[in-house]
C-alpha positions, 0 to 999 in steps of 0.5 A: 274171599274171592282170591281164596275161593279161586285158590282153593281150586288148585289141585294138590300137585300144583299143576294149574287150576281145575275147571272153575264152577264159580265166576271171579265174583264167586257166583256160579256160572250161568250155563244158559250163556253157553247153550245154543238158543232154542229156535222156535217152531216157526223158525225158517232156515234160509239156505243162502245165509247158512251157505254163506256162514259155511265160509266161517270155517275158511276164514279166521273171523266172521261177523254177523252184524245187524239191527235188533231183531234182524235174526242174527242169533237164531241164524247162527244158532241154527247153523251151529246146530247143523254143523255136525261138530262141537261149537263153543257158544257164549252170550256175552251178557257179563262183558260189561263187568270187565276183562276178568269176567269176560275171559272167565266165561269164555274159558268156561264156555270152551270147557263146556263145549269140549275144547280143552283149555291148557291147565297152565292157564290161571283162571281170572280171579279179578273181574276187572283184569286178567293175567297178561299171560292168559291170551298168549297161553290160550293162543298157543294152546289153540294153535296146536289143534288138529281141527279149529275150535269154532267160537261164537260170541253172541251179543258182542256189541256188549263188549265195550272195553278196548282191552278185551278187544285187544286181547281177543284180537291177539288170541285170534291172530296167534291161534292161527288155523286153530280158531274160527271166531264168529261175532254176532253183534249190533255194532262194529266190533273194536277189531282191525276189520280192515286188515282182515277184510283186505287179506280176505280173512273176514266173512261178513253178513250184514243187515242187507243180507239178513233182510228177508226176500219176498219169497222168504217172507212168504215161506215164513208166513206159511209157517204161521199158517198164513198165505198172502198173495205175492203183491201183499207179501212184497208190500209187507217186505217193503214196509218192514224192509225184510226185518225178521222180528217185524215179519214174525211179530206181524205174523203172530198178531195177524193169526189172532185177527179174523182177517189176517190178510187185511191186517197184514196190509193195513195194520197200524204200526203205532199200535202193534207188537212191533211198536212195543218191541222197537220202543222197548229195544231201541228207543227207551234204551237211549238217553233222553237227548237221543230219544228227543232227537229220534222223535223229532227227526221221525217227521223227515224222509231224510236228515243230516245233523244240521237239519236235526239240530234245527228241529231239536234246537240243540247242537249235538245231532252229529255224534248222536246220529253217528252213534245210532248208525254205528249201533244199527239202531234203525238209523241208515246212512245215505252217505255224505252225512245224510241219514234216514230211519227204517220206515217202520221205525219211523211210523212207530215214532210218529205215532209215539210223538203224537201221543207224547207231544201233541201238536208238535208235529206241525211245528217240526214240519215248519222248521224243516221246511224253512231249513230246507228252503235255505238249503235249496231242496225244493221238493222236500221244502214243499212237502214239509210246508204242506204238512205244516199247513203253511200254504202261503210259505209253500206256494211262495217257495214254489213260485219264488223258485220259478217251479210253477211249470212243474205242475205241468211237466216232469215226473212230479206233476201229479205229486204236486197237484195232489200236494196243493189239493189240500190248500186252505181256500181261505189263504190268499196271496199272489203265490197261492192264487198263481198255484190255484190258477196253474192247478185249474188250467192243468185241468182245462178249467179255463174260467176258474183259472182266469179268475185266479189269474186276475186275483194274482195280477191284482195282488202283484200290483199291490206289492211294494214297487220298491221290490221291482227288479232283480234279486236283492240280498239273495231273495228272488224278488217279484220277477219269478212270480210275474214270469209265472203269471205270464206263463199261465196267461199264455196257457190260458190264451192257448186254451181260449183260442186267443193268439193275440193274448198268447203273443202279448203274454210271450212278449211280457215274459221275454221282458220279465226274464231280465228280472229273474236270477239267471240260475233260476232260468237255468234250473227251469228250462221248462218255463221257456219251452212251455211258453213257446209251446203255448204260443205255437199252439195258439198261432197254429189255431189262428192259421199262422203256420210259419210263425207257429212252426218257428216257435214249435221247432225251437222246442222240438229241437231242444235237448230231451231233458226230463223237465222239457219232455212234455212240452217237447212232446206237445210241440212234436205233436203240433208239428205233426199236425202242421205236416199233415195239414200241409200234406206230408204224411210220412213226416207227420207220422214220424213226428207223431210217433216220436211224440208218443215214444217220448211219453213211453220213455218219460212216463205219463205226463199231464200234457195233450201231446200224446193225445194230439199225436194219436189223432194225427196218426188216425188222420194219416191212417184214414188217408192211407185207407187203414180204417181199422187202425184209425178207428183204434187210435180214436177209440184209444183216445176216447177210452183214456178219458182225455177228450180234447179240451184245447181248440187245436186238439179238438179240431184235430179230432174233428178232422180225423173222426169226420174223415173216417166216417166219410170213408165208411159212408156214414155221412150223417155222423161225419157231418155231426163230427165236423160241425161240433162247436169248438169254443174259441176267442177267434175262429180258426181258418183251417178248422172251419175250412175242413168243417165246411168241406165235410159239409159240402161233400156230404151235401153233394153226396146226398144231392143237395148241390145248392147247400154244397155250394153254400158250404164251399163259400165258407172255405178260406182261399188262403189255406192250401189244404182247404183249397185243394179239397174244395176244388175236388168238390167243385169238380164233383158238382160239375163246375170244372172251370171253377175247380181248375181255377182254384188250383191255378191260384198260387197256393201249391208251392213247395211246402205242399206234400203228396197228400195235397199235390196228389189230390190236386193232380187227380182233380186235373186228371178228372177234368181232362178225362171229362174234357175228352183228353184221356192221354193227359188224364193218364199222364196225370194219374201216372204222376199221382200214382208215383207220388202217392206210392212213396207215402202209401196214399190210397184214399184220394184214389178210393174217393176219386169216383168211377172215372178212374177205373178206365186209366187204372185198368190200362197196363202201364198204370196197373203196374204202378198201382200193383202191390200197394194200391191194388191186390197185384198186377192185372193180367197183361193179356186177356184181361178186361180193362173195362171191367175193372171195378171201382177201387175199394178196400177189398182190392187193397193188400193188407197194409203194413202199419207205419211202424211195421214199415219202419222195421221193414226198412231197417231190415233191408239195411241188414240191421239186427233185431237189437239194432232196430230196437235201439234205433226206434227207441222200443224194446226188442220184444216189440220189434219181434212182434212187428216182425211176426206181423210183417211176415204174416202180411207178406206171406213169408217166413224169413227176413230175406224173403220179407225184403225181397217181397217188399221190393216186389211190391215196391214197399221199399 
């Protein structure tokens, strides 16, 4: 009957078939398959995509390939409607019934759109096959057209018969410029795309380009009457990955809620119209095996076939995942056989999993954690172990990998701390106790940290002694746990101010390194750098400067890897403090700035390095009489809510704060700041010495000579900085002989910087002045000026007292002080040297900051703005800001003027 029905359509002259009104099965053609889909009122035309589609008129083949709901069909329909010329549209719903049905519908679509089909082409009578001459006759008919026929095949992913693809490619190839074929598909079509792509004959639009941008998403929401702030739009786009259907469904649902903005921010993906769409369009269309795999891998951020098999306990993941990716079923390829789910699809699957298989999720996380641990992926191992609630396994994985130091370093320290914050307190093992100790010590909770360390030590002691030694059968053995314990004991000793315990921990760690697999030590260089940093800090506290410098320099000179960034920053800050205590202000400032720059480059870390560095910068600023800058640095440290909690940092803050308060005449507050108690197992000679010097200076200022002398007796005689400052107090108290005797002790060796030698020289100059030897006094003051000028050291002269007015009022010394200590050269003639007032901040030029001087020095070297930025590791905009400030302070407008003025003022 089918054959007769078709044969009856032949015209009387036998010239070929007339246009058919029924398909090869004898059913009427469904004209909806030839009609352009209707665009909804809220449809948003995206010009960037329609402009891209315009290239379809220039290439034989165009492919719009995207996931379900990506907006492919509406995009092409809108483009076709606005093209201004006939377009043949066919939705290939019937393609699954065979080549005959496909070609019958395509020929009918051509007729419906006004593209004449040669009458010699015999319409297919069999749904499953076609006359072999049909493709050739159709290609020949199309090739002679003056204007190409534009043919859109929508839902082409339904075309699965290889013979259809082969026939279609034959027509496309031989029709030449007479045909422009546009395929709208969810999958890669069975066509030789590589050949068209290589020849430049293919126009492609894929998922990434179909995704809505934040601006487009905002415009789409506006068509629904919704207006979301830009951050909210970006968050929604990130969550949906710009998926068109997801955005539209969210917008429609949000319109029905009393608070659309909150809904779009916080909607539960598993209970939404988006979930209904994806479950129906993607999940439920799959086989039971595929559905099971998707529901199990949804707990993973990424997965490979082997990992998926571990979760399903089957072996078929590889072909299933490859097929899902090929079909754009919201499974994205990451390369090298790794995949991930679309984030919104993953959310929905997890919600569906909890309903469909309650209690399965923790077990899936546990399987994933164990597989990932064997594969060496520690971050994912920890995440899944924690999600499974298997804390003994999770802590053991961290410790066995020797990764305990990551709780203090690297970009993941905050994430790890958050991850282990949910650890069950009832779970106890050496590993869990070590992690708890690390967490508490990272928060400077010394008492709780030590308690957990004791528990870890006892637990490790109970372990089987037969496990002592290096790794066996691939297992790390007890070495990593014991080395981790030594690292934490070194940190605890540093926080407790116990150098002996720190040395003991470092010594134990050196021995334990021999029991740890070499690849773990190479993978975690932060362990060694953290140990040396903690040791160096403890030795610095004890006043063992040479030993501290050796340990800290090893870390500071290490390669700037991410893992070793925070300890390197801390070591630089400690070395800066050592330089400051030894009197080298420029060197201290340079190292402190390097420490803070490291923080900016690597991001915020839980380390006190940047805080200590800013305290050193504040102390340097006080010595340079940059009091506002010093106050800003101290306030910044306080505002950050990270007050010093280890002894060295606490002492540095005391020194900087007390010095600033003394410079501003607030003696009572200075005494309070200097006498603050710093808990520590042993006393620090330099910290105590500085506190005693502040007390002596305050008592002397207020006329309490006896109490000043008593305070000086607490100053150690083996700390150079303390001795130099003590000599000045002795001289101010009228004890000239004792002051000179202190300076004559063998302390002022080559390690002492200008901040100490200038002070010592001024004490000798004052002693000479008081002894009636002005010539010697002038020579000593001149020497002090020359030495101080290099480091812009002003505070010793401001604190010197009235006696210094006379030598500084003389012409030779006025010239040495001009431009950096005083406002400018005094009058050579007609002046009144005796009337020179005591120096005060008002007579000092507006000083350039240390970073401004760094910029100025490079300016003098003819470096460009970009070169200065690169050399200082800052942005170009930051350099420009410093330049504006330099020009303002030097009262100039150009670079060459700034350099000339700086040389006149002897700043260069």
